[in-house]
KEKE-3310 file (N, C-alpha, C; in steps of 0.2 Angstrom, whole numbers, plus 5000, padded with zeros to 4 digits):
npx = (5114:5127:5133:5126:5129:5143:5143:5136:5146:5156:5150:5148:5162:5166:5159:5165:5171:5186:5202:5200:5204:5218:5217:5225:5225:5212:5211:5219:5212:5200:5203:5200:5186:5171:5165:5152:5138:5132:5116:5102:5091:5097:5105:5095:5089:5100:5102:5090:5091:5102:5096:5086:5093:5101:5091:5085:5096:5097:5084:5086:5095:5089:5077:5080:5083:5079:5081:5066:5052:5045:5029:5016:5007:4989:4982:4970:4959:4949:4931:4916:4903:4922:4930:4943:4953:4971:4978:4972:4969:4964:4946:4940:4932:4938:4936:4937:4935:4928:4920:4908:4893:4879:4862:4848:4846:4852:4845:4846:4858:4873:4885:4900:4911:4927:4930:4939:4946:4937:4921:4905:4895:4882:4882:4877:4871:4865:4868:4874:4887:4893:4908:4921:4930:4933:4935:4949:4946:4933:4917:4906:4890:4880:4865:4854:4837:4826:4817:4824:4825:4837:4847:4858:4872:4883:4896:4905:4919:4916:4924:4924:4923:4926:4939:4932:4919:4904:4896:4881:4881:4871:4854:4842:4827:4821:4813:4800:4783:4781:4793:4803:4818:4828:4842:4858:4872:4887:4900:4915:4926:4943:4944:4932:4925:4914:4898:4881:4864:4848:4832:4815:4807:4816:4824:4840:4856:4874:4891:4909:4918:4925:4939:4934:4921:4904:4890:4874:4859:4841:4826:4810:4806:4797:4794:4805:4823:4839:4856:4870:4885:4902:4918:4937:4941:4931:4921:4905:4898:4890:4872:4862:4847:4840:4833:4825:4825:4815:4822:4828:4824:4817:4800:4790:4777:4777:4776:4784:4783:4788:4800:4815:4828:4842:4849:4863:4864:4860:4850:4835:4824:4809:4798:4786:4785:4778:4775:4787:4798:4805:4821:4830:4845:4856:4871:4883:4893:4889:4876:4863:4852:4844:4842:4826:4816:4804:4787:4775:4760:4763:4764:4760:4754:4765:4776:4793:4804:4820:4832:4849:4857:4869:4885:4886:4892:4906:4915:4914:4920:4912:4905:4890:4876:4860:4845:4831:4815:4802:4786:4773:4756:4755:4767:4774:4786:4802:4819:4836:4852:4870:4887:4896:4889:4880:4863:4847:4830:4813:4795:4785:4778:4764:4768:4782:4799:4814:4830:4846:4864:4879:4895:4906:4903:4896:4878:4869:4857:4839:4825:4809:4795:4781:4766:4768:4781:4787:4798:4794:4799:4815:4828:4843:4855:4867:4868:4861:4844:4829:4822:4828:4829:4816:4802:4792:4777:4759:4750)
npy = (5171:5177:5171:5176:5190:5190:5185:5196:5206:5201:5203:5217:5220:5214:5222:5235:5250:5252:5261:5278:5285:5296:5313:5315:5302:5300:5309:5303:5291:5295:5302:5310:5310:5319:5329:5324:5329:5320:5313:5319:5310:5297:5298:5299:5286:5278:5281:5278:5264:5260:5264:5254:5242:5243:5244:5231:5223:5227:5223:5209:5206:5210:5202:5190:5172:5161:5148:5138:5130:5115:5114:5103:5097:5095:5080:5070:5057:5052:5051:5053:5066:5055:5060:5060:5068:5068:5078:5093:5108:5125:5128:5116:5100:5085:5068:5052:5035:5026:5014:5002:4995:4983:4980:4971:4961:4967:4977:4989:5001:5006:5019:5026:5039:5047:5064:5079:5095:5111:5113:5111:5125:5124:5113:5096:5093:5092:5092:5099:5112:5117:5115:5125:5119:5102:5091:5079:5062:5064:5060:5056:5050:5042:5035:5023:5019:5005:5009:5019:5031:5044:5048:5059:5063:5072:5068:5071:5067:5063:5070:5064:5051:5036:5022:5010:5013:5017:5029:5036:5046:5051:5048:5043:5042:5037:5036:5028:5025:5009:5006:5010:5016:5014:5022:5022:5032:5029:5032:5024:5019:5014:5001:4994:4981:4977:4983:4984:4985:4981:4977:4978:4969:4959:4961:4965:4973:4972:4977:4978:4992:5004:5014:5019:5021:5016:5012:5008:5000:4996:4989:4994:4994:4994:5000:4999:5001:4995:4999:4989:4980:4973:4972:4972:4964:4955:4959:4968:4983:4997:4995:5005:5014:5018:5032:5037:5051:5060:5062:5076:5080:5070:5069:5057:5057:5058:5049:5039:5042:5033:5020:5014:5004:5007:5000:4999:4999:5010:5016:5024:5036:5044:5058:5069:5085:5098:5105:5102:5092:5078:5070:5056:5048:5034:5024:5011:5017:5030:5042:5053:5067:5076:5093:5098:5100:5112:5107:5105:5108:5103:5113:5107:5092:5085:5090:5092:5093:5094:5094:5094:5087:5092:5083:5069:5060:5062:5066:5054:5044:5037:5041:5048:5053:5061:5064:5074:5074:5082:5079:5081:5074:5066:5059:5044:5037:5040:5044:5045:5049:5046:5052:5042:5032:5025:5023:5027:5023:5026:5024:5038:5044:5051:5062:5063:5059:5051:5049:5040:5037:5028:5034:5046:5052:5064:5069:5068:5070:5071:5062:5061:5050:5044:5033:5024:5023:5032:5047:5062:5073:5081:5085:5095:5091:5096:5110:5124:5122:5126:5141:5142:5139:5138:5128:5125:5129:5128:5142)
npz = (4976:4978:4967:4956:4957:4955:4941:4936:4938:4929:4917:4916:4916:4903:4894:4895:4888:4877:4881:4878:4861:4856:4850:4839:4834:4831:4820:4811:4809:4803:4792:4776:4778:4780:4793:4803:4812:4827:4827:4835:4837:4836:4848:4858:4857:4860:4873:4879:4877:4885:4898:4899:4899:4910:4920:4919:4923:4936:4941:4940:4949:4961:4961:4957:4953:4967:4979:4981:4989:4982:4975:4976:4963:4959:4956:4946:4948:4937:4946:4936:4945:4939:4951:4961:4969:4972:4979:4985:4981:4987:4990:4988:4991:4996:4992:4999:4996:5009:5014:5008:5009:5009:5015:5021:5011:5000:4996:5002:5001:5007:5007:5011:5014:5017:5021:5017:5017:5014:5021:5014:5008:5013:5024:5025:5038:5055:5068:5082:5082:5066:5058:5049:5041:5037:5051:5054:5049:5046:5040:5026:5022:5010:5007:4999:4997:4996:4986:4979:4985:4991:5004:5012:5023:5033:5044:5059:5069:5086:5101:5113:5116:5123:5124:5124:5121:5112:5102:5096:5082:5074:5070:5060:5050:5033:5017:5008:5012:5020:5015:5024:5030:5044:5050:5058:5062:5068:5080:5086:5100:5100:5105:5102:5094:5086:5081:5083:5078:5084:5082:5090:5084:5081:5070:5063:5061:5058:5060:5058:5065:5054:5054:5065:5062:5060:5050:5052:5047:5047:5041:5040:5054:5067:5084:5098:5096:5098:5102:5102:5106:5104:5113:5111:5121:5123:5130:5132:5125:5132:5131:5121:5119:5103:5095:5080:5069:5057:5041:5031:5014:5001:5005:5016:5011:4998:4985:4972:4954:4946:4947:4941:4932:4923:4908:4910:4924:4932:4945:4945:4951:4949:4952:4958:4966:4974:4962:4954:4945:4952:4955:4960:4959:4958:4959:4960:4968:4971:4975:4972:4974:4962:4958:4954:4938:4933:4932:4920:4909:4892:4877:4865:4858:4853:4860:4866:4879:4886:4899:4902:4916:4928:4928:4939:4954:4952:4962:4971:4963:4954:4941:4933:4922:4921:4913:4914:4906:4899:4891:4878:4877:4866:4864:4865:4868:4874:4870:4874:4868:4869:4868:4867:4860:4867:4873:4881:4885:4888:4892:4894:4910:4915:4907:4910:4909:4914:4909:4909:4911:4914:4917:4909:4897:4887:4885:4869:4861:4863:4859:4854:4852:4843:4845:4835:4833:4826:4824:4832:4837:4840:4851:4852:4864:4866:4866:4873:4880:4871:4876:4887:4905:4906:4902:4888:4892:4894:4895)
capx = (5115:5134:5135:5123:5133:5149:5141:5135:5153:5160:5146:5150:5169:5166:5156:5168:5175:5193:5204:5198:5210:5220:5215:5229:5223:5206:5212:5222:5207:5194:5206:5197:5179:5168:5163:5144:5136:5128:5109:5098:5087:5101:5107:5090:5088:5105:5102:5085:5093:5106:5092:5083:5098:5103:5085:5084:5101:5095:5079:5088:5099:5084:5072:5083:5080:5081:5078:5059:5049:5041:5022:5013:5001:4984:4980:4963:4957:4943:4924:4913:4902:4925:4936:4945:4960:4976:4979:4965:4970:4958:4941:4937:4931:4941:4932:4941:4930:4929:4917:4902:4889:4872:4859:4841:4846:4855:4840:4848:4865:4876:4891:4904:4917:4931:4931:4944:4945:4932:4915:4900:4892:4876:4883:4871:4872:4861:4870:4880:4890:4896:4915:4922:4934:4932:4941:4952:4942:4926:4913:4900:4887:4874:4861:4849:4832:4824:4813:4828:4826:4844:4849:4865:4873:4890:4897:4911:4920:4916:4931:4924:4922:4932:4941:4927:4913:4901:4891:4877:4882:4865:4850:4836:4823:4819:4810:4793:4779:4781:4800:4806:4825:4831:4849:4862:4879:4890:4907:4917:4932:4948:4943:4926:4926:4908:4892:4875:4857:4843:4825:4811:4805:4821:4828:4847:4862:4880:4897:4915:4919:4931:4941:4930:4914:4899:4883:4869:4852:4836:4821:4803:4807:4793:4796:4812:4829:4845:4863:4874:4892:4907:4925:4942:4942:4926:4916:4900:4897:4883:4867:4858:4841:4841:4827:4826:4821:4814:4827:4826:4824:4810:4796:4787:4771:4779:4777:4787:4779:4791:4807:4817:4835:4844:4853:4870:4864:4858:4843:4832:4817:4806:4792:4783:4784:4776:4776:4793:4800:4811:4825:4835:4848:4861:4874:4887:4897:4886:4868:4862:4845:4845:4837:4821:4814:4797:4783:4769:4757:4766:4760:4757:4754:4772:4781:4798:4809:4824:4837:4854:4859:4877:4888:4886:4896:4913:4919:4914:4923:4907:4901:4884:4872:4853:4841:4824:4812:4794:4783:4766:4752:4756:4773:4773:4792:4807:4825:4842:4858:4876:4892:4899:4885:4875:4856:4842:4823:4807:4788:4784:4773:4762:4772:4788:4803:4821:4835:4852:4869:4885:4901:4907:4901:4890:4872:4869:4851:4833:4821:4802:4792:4774:4765:4770:4788:4790:4800:4790:4803:4822:4831:4850:4857:4874:4867:4856:4838:4825:4818:4832:4827:4808:4799:4786:4771:4753:4749)
capy = (5178:5179:5169:5181:5196:5189:5185:5203:5210:5199:5205:5224:5220:5212:5227:5241:5253:5253:5268:5283:5287:5303:5317:5313:5295:5301:5312:5298:5286:5298:5304:5315:5310:5325:5328:5324:5329:5314:5314:5319:5304:5292:5299:5297:5279:5275:5283:5274:5257:5260:5264:5248:5237:5244:5242:5224:5220:5229:5219:5203:5206:5210:5197:5184:5165:5159:5141:5138:5123:5112:5114:5097:5098:5091:5075:5068:5050:5054:5050:5058:5072:5052:5064:5059:5071:5066:5084:5097:5115:5129:5126:5110:5095:5079:5062:5045:5030:5022:5008:5001:4989:4982:4977:4969:4957:4971:4982:4996:5002:5011:5021:5031:5043:5052:5070:5084:5102:5115:5111:5114:5131:5122:5106:5091:5090:5096:5090:5103:5117:5115:5118:5128:5114:5095:5088:5073:5057:5066:5055:5058:5044:5042:5029:5022:5015:5000:5012:5024:5037:5045:5052:5060:5066:5073:5066:5073:5062:5066:5069:5062:5044:5032:5016:5004:5016:5019:5035:5037:5053:5053:5042:5046:5038:5040:5032:5028:5021:5002:5004:5015:5014:5017:5023:5025:5033:5028:5032:5020:5019:5010:4994:4992:4977:4976:4987:4980:4988:4976:4980:4975:4964:4955:4963:4967:4974:4972:4978:4980:4999:5006:5020:5021:5023:5011:5014:5002:5001:4991:4991:4993:4991:4997:4999:5001:4999:4995:4998:4985:4979:4970:4975:4967:4959:4950:4962:4972:4990:4998:4995:5011:5015:5023:5035:5040:5057:5060:5066:5081:5077:5067:5067:5051:5057:5060:5043:5040:5041:5027:5018:5010:5003:5007:4994:4999:4998:5016:5016:5031:5037:5050:5059:5076:5088:5105:5108:5101:5085:5076:5064:5053:5043:5031:5018:5007:5021:5037:5043:5060:5070:5081:5098:5096:5105:5114:5103:5109:5105:5106:5117:5103:5084:5082:5094:5089:5098:5090:5098:5089:5089:5091:5076:5067:5055:5063:5065:5048:5040:5033:5046:5046:5058:5059:5069:5074:5076:5083:5078:5081:5068:5062:5056:5037:5034:5045:5041:5050:5046:5049:5053:5036:5028:5022:5026:5024:5025:5024:5027:5043:5043:5058:5067:5064:5053:5052:5044:5040:5033:5029:5036:5054:5054:5069:5067:5072:5072:5068:5060:5059:5045:5042:5026:5020:5023:5038:5052:5068:5079:5080:5091:5094:5092:5099:5117:5126:5121:5132:5144:5141:5135:5138:5124:5128:5127:5131:5148)
capz = (4976:4976:4960:4952:4957:4951:4934:4934:4937:4923:4911:4916:4913:4896:4890:4896:4882:4878:4883:4872:4857:4856:4845:4833:4832:4828:4814:4807:4807:4799:4786:4773:4778:4782:4800:4803:4819:4829:4826:4842:4838:4838:4854:4862:4857:4863:4880:4881:4877:4891:4903:4899:4900:4917:4924:4918:4927:4943:4943:4940:4955:4967:4960:4953:4956:4973:4980:4984:4990:4977:4977:4973:4958:4960:4951:4946:4946:4935:4946:4933:4951:4945:4952:4968:4969:4977:4982:4984:4983:4987:4994:4986:4996:4994:4995:4998:4998:5016:5014:5005:5011:5008:5020:5019:5005:4995:4994:5005:4999:5011:5005:5016:5011:5021:5018:5019:5014:5016:5021:5009:5010:5017:5025:5026:5045:5059:5075:5084:5077:5059:5057:5042:5038:5040:5055:5052:5049:5044:5035:5023:5020:5006:5008:4995:5000:4990:4981:4976:4989:4993:5010:5013:5029:5035:5051:5062:5075:5093:5104:5120:5116:5126:5120:5124:5120:5105:5102:5090:5080:5071:5069:5056:5045:5027:5012:5006:5017:5018:5014:5028:5032:5050:5049:5063:5061:5075:5081:5092:5102:5097:5107:5100:5088:5082:5083:5080:5079:5085:5083:5094:5080:5079:5064:5066:5057:5062:5056:5062:5063:5050:5056:5071:5060:5058:5048:5052:5045:5047:5036:5043:5061:5072:5091:5100:5093:5103:5099:5106:5102:5108:5113:5109:5126:5123:5134:5129:5126:5136:5127:5121:5115:5098:5092:5074:5067:5050:5038:5026:5007:4999:5011:5016:5008:4991:4982:4966:4948:4944:4949:4935:4932:4916:4906:4913:4931:4936:4948:4944:4955:4947:4955:4958:4972:4974:4955:4951:4944:4957:4953:4964:4955:4961:4956:4965:4973:4971:4975:4972:4973:4958:4958:4949:4933:4934:4929:4917:4903:4887:4872:4859:4859:4852:4863:4870:4883:4890:4902:4904:4923:4929:4929:4946:4956:4951:4968:4973:4959:4950:4937:4928:4920:4921:4909:4914:4900:4899:4884:4877:4878:4860:4864:4868:4870:4874:4870:4874:4866:4872:4863:4866:4856:4871:4873:4886:4883:4892:4890:4899:4914:4917:4903:4913:4908:4916:4906:4912:4908:4918:4914:4908:4890:4887:4881:4863:4859:4865:4854:4856:4847:4844:4846:4829:4833:4822:4828:4831:4840:4842:4854:4853:4871:4867:4866:4878:4878:4869:4881:4893:4910:4906:4897:4884:4896:4892:4900)
cpx = (5122:5136:5132:5127:5139:5148:5140:5141:5156:5156:5148:5158:5170:5164:5159:5172:5182:5195:5203:5205:5211:5217:5218:5227:5216:5206:5214:5217:5202:5197:5202:5189:5176:5165:5155:5142:5132:5121:5106:5094:5091:5103:5102:5089:5093:5104:5096:5087:5097:5102:5089:5087:5100:5097:5084:5089:5099:5089:5081:5092:5094:5080:5074:5081:5083:5078:5071:5057:5045:5034:5019:5007:4996:4983:4973:4963:4950:4940:4920:4908:4906:4931:4938:4952:4965:4978:4973:4966:4964:4952:4937:4937:4934:4937:4937:4936:4932:4926:4910:4899:4882:4869:4852:4841:4849:4851:4842:4855:4868:4883:4894:4910:4921:4931:4936:4943:4940:4925:4910:4897:4886:4877:4877:4872:4868:4862:4876:4882:4894:4903:4916:4926:4932:4937:4943:4947:4935:4923:4907:4897:4881:4871:4855:4844:4830:4820:4817:4828:4833:4844:4856:4866:4881:4891:4904:4913:4920:4923:4930:4922:4928:4933:4936:4920:4911:4896:4887:4877:4875:4861:4844:4833:4821:4816:4803:4789:4779:4789:4804:4813:4827:4839:4852:4869:4882:4897:4910:4924:4937:4947:4937:4927:4920:4903:4886:4868:4852:4837:4821:4808:4810:4826:4835:4852:4868:4886:4903:4917:4926:4933:4937:4922:4910:4893:4879:4862:4848:4830:4814:4803:4803:4795:4803:4817:4835:4851:4867:4881:4897:4914:4930:4943:4936:4920:4910:4900:4891:4878:4864:4852:4842:4834:4829:4822:4820:4819:4824:4827:4817:4806:4792:4781:4772:4781:4780:4782:4782:4798:4809:4825:4837:4848:4860:4870:4862:4851:4841:4825:4815:4800:4791:4783:4783:4778:4783:4794:4806:4814:4830:4838:4854:4864:4878:4890:4894:4878:4867:4854:4846:4840:4832:4819:4806:4793:4777:4766:4760:4761:4757:4758:4761:4777:4786:4803:4813:4830:4843:4856:4867:4879:4888:4891:4904:4917:4920:4918:4919:4903:4895:4881:4865:4850:4834:4821:4804:4792:4776:4763:4753:4762:4772:4780:4797:4814:4831:4848:4864:4881:4896:4895:4879:4868:4852:4835:4818:4801:4787:4778:4771:4766:4779:4792:4810:4825:4842:4857:4875:4891:4901:4905:4895:4884:4872:4862:4845:4828:4814:4799:4785:4772:4767:4778:4791:4792:4796:4793:4810:4824:4839:4852:4864:4874:4861:4849:4834:4821:4822:4830:4819:4805:4794:4780:4765:4752:4742)
cpy = (5180:5177:5174:5188:5196:5189:5192:5207:5208:5202:5213:5224:5219:5218:5234:5243:5253:5260:5272:5284:5294:5307:5316:5306:5296:5304:5307:5293:5289:5301:5310:5315:5316:5324:5328:5324:5323:5317:5314:5312:5298:5292:5297:5290:5276:5275:5278:5266:5256:5259:5257:5242:5237:5242:5235:5221:5221:5224:5211:5201:5205:5204:5191:5178:5164:5152:5142:5131:5121:5111:5108:5099:5093:5086:5072:5061:5050:5047:5056:5062:5071:5055:5064:5061:5068:5072:5088:5104:5119:5127:5120:5105:5088:5073:5056:5040:5026:5015:5008:4995:4989:4979:4975:4966:4961:4976:4989:4996:5008:5013:5026:5033:5047:5058:5074:5090:5106:5112:5114:5121:5129:5114:5102:5088:5095:5094:5094:5108:5114:5118:5121:5123:5107:5093:5081:5067:5058:5061:5058:5051:5046:5035:5029:5017:5010:5003:5019:5030:5038:5049:5053:5064:5066:5071:5068:5069:5066:5065:5066:5055:5040:5025:5011:5007:5017:5025:5035:5045:5055:5047:5045:5040:5041:5035:5032:5024:5014:5000:5009:5012:5018:5017:5025:5026:5033:5029:5028:5021:5014:5002:4991:4988:4976:4981:4984:4984:4982:4979:4976:4969:4958:4956:4966:4969:4975:4974:4979:4987:4999:5013:5023:5022:5016:5015:5008:5004:4995:4994:4990:4990:4995:4996:5001:4997:5000:4995:4994:4984:4975:4974:4970:4962:4955:4953:4966:4979:4991:4999:5002:5011:5020:5025:5038:5046:5057:5064:5071:5077:5075:5065:5060:5051:5059:5053:5044:5039:5034:5026:5013:5009:5003:5001:4993:5000:5005:5015:5023:5031:5043:5051:5067:5078:5095:5108:5107:5093:5083:5070:5062:5047:5040:5025:5015:5012:5028:5037:5050:5062:5076:5087:5097:5102:5106:5110:5107:5105:5108:5109:5113:5096:5082:5086:5090:5094:5094:5095:5094:5092:5089:5084:5075:5061:5056:5062:5058:5043:5035:5038:5043:5053:5056:5065:5069:5077:5077:5083:5079:5075:5064:5058:5049:5034:5040:5042:5047:5046:5050:5049:5046:5030:5024:5026:5023:5027:5022:5027:5032:5042:5050:5063:5068:5058:5055:5047:5045:5036:5034:5031:5044:5056:5058:5067:5071:5074:5068:5067:5058:5055:5044:5035:5021:5019:5028:5044:5058:5074:5077:5086:5090:5096:5095:5107:5118:5125:5127:5135:5144:5137:5134:5133:5127:5126:5131:5137:5148)
cpz = (4974:4969:4955:4951:4954:4944:4932:4933:4931:4917:4910:4913:4906:4892:4891:4889:4883:4880:4877:4868:4858:4850:4838:4830:4828:4821:4809:4804:4802:4792:4783:4774:4782:4789:4800:4810:4821:4830:4833:4842:4840:4845:4859:4863:4860:4871:4883:4882:4883:4897:4904:4901:4908:4922:4924:4923:4934:4945:4944:4947:4961:4967:4957:4956:4963:4974:4983:4984:4984:4979:4973:4968:4960:4954:4952:4944:4943:4933:4943:4937:4956:4946:4959:4968:4974:4981:4980:4986:4983:4991:4992:4991:4993:4997:4994:5000:5004:5016:5011:5007:5009:5013:5017:5012:4999:4993:4997:5004:5003:5008:5009:5013:5017:5017:5021:5015:5017:5016:5016:5012:5015:5019:5027:5033:5050:5066:5077:5079:5071:5058:5050:5038:5041:5044:5052:5053:5049:5039:5032:5021:5015:5006:5003:4997:4994:4985:4978:4979:4992:4999:5011:5019:5030:5042:5053:5068:5081:5096:5111:5121:5118:5122:5119:5123:5113:5106:5096:5088:5077:5069:5065:5052:5039:5023:5011:5011:5015:5017:5018:5031:5038:5049:5056:5061:5067:5075:5087:5094:5099:5099:5105:5093:5084:5085:5080:5082:5079:5086:5087:5090:5078:5073:5066:5060:5061:5057:5061:5060:5059:5051:5061:5069:5058:5055:5047:5050:5045:5044:5040:5049:5066:5079:5092:5096:5097:5099:5104:5102:5107:5108:5111:5115:5127:5127:5129:5130:5129:5130:5127:5117:5109:5095:5085:5072:5060:5047:5033:5019:5005:5005:5010:5012:5001:4987:4975:4960:4946:4947:4944:4936:4925:4914:4908:4921:4935:4939:4948:4947:4952:4950:4954:4965:4972:4967:4952:4950:4948:4954:4958:4960:4958:4957:4961:4970:4974:4971:4976:4971:4969:4959:4952:4944:4935:4929:4926:4911:4897:4881:4867:4861:4858:4855:4866:4873:4887:4893:4905:4911:4923:4930:4937:4947:4954:4957:4971:4969:4955:4946:4933:4927:4920:4917:4910:4908:4901:4891:4884:4877:4871:4859:4868:4871:4869:4874:4870:4872:4869:4867:4862:4863:4861:4871:4879:4884:4888:4890:4896:4903:4917:4913:4906:4911:4911:4913:4909:4909:4913:4914:4913:4901:4890:4883:4874:4860:4862:4860:4856:4850:4848:4845:4841:4829:4829:4826:4826:4834:4842:4845:4855:4860:4872:4866:4871:4876:4876:4875:4888:4899:4911:4901:4894:4887:4893:4897:4903)
residu = (UNK:UNK:UNK:UNK:UNK:UNK:UNK:UNK:UNK:UNK:UNK:UNK:UNK:UNK:UNK:UNK:UNK:UNK:UNK:UNK:UNK:UNK:UNK:UNK:UNK:UNK:UNK:UNK:UNK:UNK:UNK:UNK:UNK:UNK:UNK:UNK:UNK:UNK:UNK:UNK:UNK:UNK:UNK:UNK:UNK:UNK:UNK:UNK:UNK:UNK:UNK:UNK:UNK:UNK:UNK:UNK:UNK:UNK:UNK:UNK:UNK:UNK:UNK:UNK:UNK:UNK:UNK:UNK:UNK:UNK:UNK:UNK:UNK:UNK:UNK:UNK:UNK:UNK:UNK:UNK:UNK:UNK:UNK:UNK:UNK:UNK:UNK:UNK:UNK:UNK:UNK:UNK:UNK:UNK:UNK:UNK:UNK:UNK:UNK:UNK:UNK:UNK:UNK:UNK:UNK:UNK:UNK:UNK:UNK:UNK:UNK:UNK:UNK:UNK:UNK:UNK:UNK:UNK:UNK:UNK:UNK:UNK:UNK:UNK:UNK:UNK:UNK:UNK:UNK:UNK:UNK:UNK:UNK:UNK:UNK:UNK:UNK:UNK:UNK:UNK:UNK:UNK:UNK:UNK:UNK:UNK:UNK:UNK:UNK:UNK:UNK:UNK:UNK:UNK:UNK:UNK:UNK:UNK:UNK:UNK:UNK:UNK:UNK:UNK:UNK:UNK:UNK:UNK:UNK:UNK:UNK:UNK:UNK:UNK:UNK:UNK:UNK:UNK:UNK:UNK:UNK:UNK:UNK:UNK:UNK:UNK:UNK:UNK:UNK:UNK:UNK:UNK:UNK:UNK:UNK:UNK:UNK:UNK:UNK:UNK:UNK:UNK:UNK:UNK:UNK:UNK:UNK:UNK:UNK:UNK:UNK:UNK:UNK:UNK:UNK:UNK:UNK:UNK:UNK:UNK:UNK:UNK:UNK:UNK:UNK:UNK:UNK:UNK:UNK:UNK:UNK:UNK:UNK:UNK:UNK:UNK:UNK:UNK:UNK:UNK:UNK:UNK:UNK:UNK:UNK:UNK:UNK:UNK:UNK:UNK:UNK:UNK:UNK:UNK:UNK:UNK:UNK:UNK:UNK:UNK:UNK:UNK:UNK:UNK:UNK:UNK:UNK:UNK:UNK:UNK:UNK:UNK:UNK:UNK:UNK:UNK:UNK:UNK:UNK:UNK:UNK:UNK:UNK:UNK:UNK:UNK:UNK:UNK:UNK:UNK:UNK:UNK:UNK:UNK:UNK:UNK:UNK:UNK:UNK:UNK:UNK:UNK:UNK:UNK:UNK:UNK:UNK:UNK:UNK:UNK:UNK:UNK:UNK:UNK:UNK:UNK:UNK:UNK:UNK:UNK:UNK:UNK:UNK:UNK:UNK:UNK:UNK:UNK:UNK:UNK:UNK:UNK:UNK:UNK:UNK:UNK:UNK:UNK:UNK:UNK:UNK:UNK:UNK:UNK:UNK:UNK:UNK:UNK:UNK:UNK:UNK:UNK:UNK:UNK:UNK:UNK:UNK:UNK:UNK:UNK:UNK:UNK:UNK:UNK:UNK:UNK:UNK:UNK:UNK:UNK:UNK:UNK:UNK:UNK:UNK:UNK:UNK:UNK:UNK:UNK:UNK:UNK:UNK:UNK:UNK:UNK:UNK:UNK:UNK:UNK:UNK:UNK:UNK:UNK:UNK)
# end
């Protein structure tokens, strides 16, 4: 501030007028030139200019530069739903990969992420009060069953767990009949070295807690299930009986129309539920249940209606896109292309097809083909679908 005031004084000194001349000097300088009165317009403009200059100098003194802390800018590591920010301003949720594991011969995939920032408007959690921001070491788990059902839940670390104790934060069941997965989300004290679920049938799952968290799963395990574990001193934690409650999401009585894997490794489950096409899609690090589109009988045999979904897996660092398609009975094959030259195709089942691709490349068009392989309909996926969110259904 002192430097700025000194500079201002120097500026004012440099712009001071010299000592006014005497009348004799003025007569000598003007000689025989005729006297011309100063024009009012010029006087007004000069006065206005002076006011602007003085105002600007005043504002510079009052609001001039001051030292201020540097605010870090957020950076993205693009998960195409691949966006894992290093910093996260505003109300966004930040995800950091915690651990990934598979059980039951790789058929059940468990993914866990540490969360920070603001909680979602409707957090996927039904145990105790829901905070407005994630406490430190919060976790979100998404788990995929052998038939592609995806379950997601948030978990907040309890505060009353002793060093040699383990607490079941949540236990739930999900999946299809014959492929039911029992999941336990467990938080352990600092001295717990392993946690294990053991079913009455002898099926078990075990892991070393990471950041205090374990997520254990057993498949098709009727009867009692026990939580056990060991501590760093070789002792055992107290055994606990674990009961599993059904999770929300795809109900057990809603079998899929199809489960398929794309050529680039996306697991896609397509089905119907209460008049809507349901989609559960997952890859290595992400699993998502997409909001379905309304199911209906199409207007013509060659009808084609596709709706690009939002890019998924961005926060988890494993992006992908999935495209639900409705077709008429004359369509034997559906193909979707992406801007990077990739494509995915399948024969529709019950007039429904779901196509997918890993990465952030946008879809470009959907193509319907008849039994001879001839193209009968094409839809541009880079513009809004005809009819908006309402497919061309028979009334």
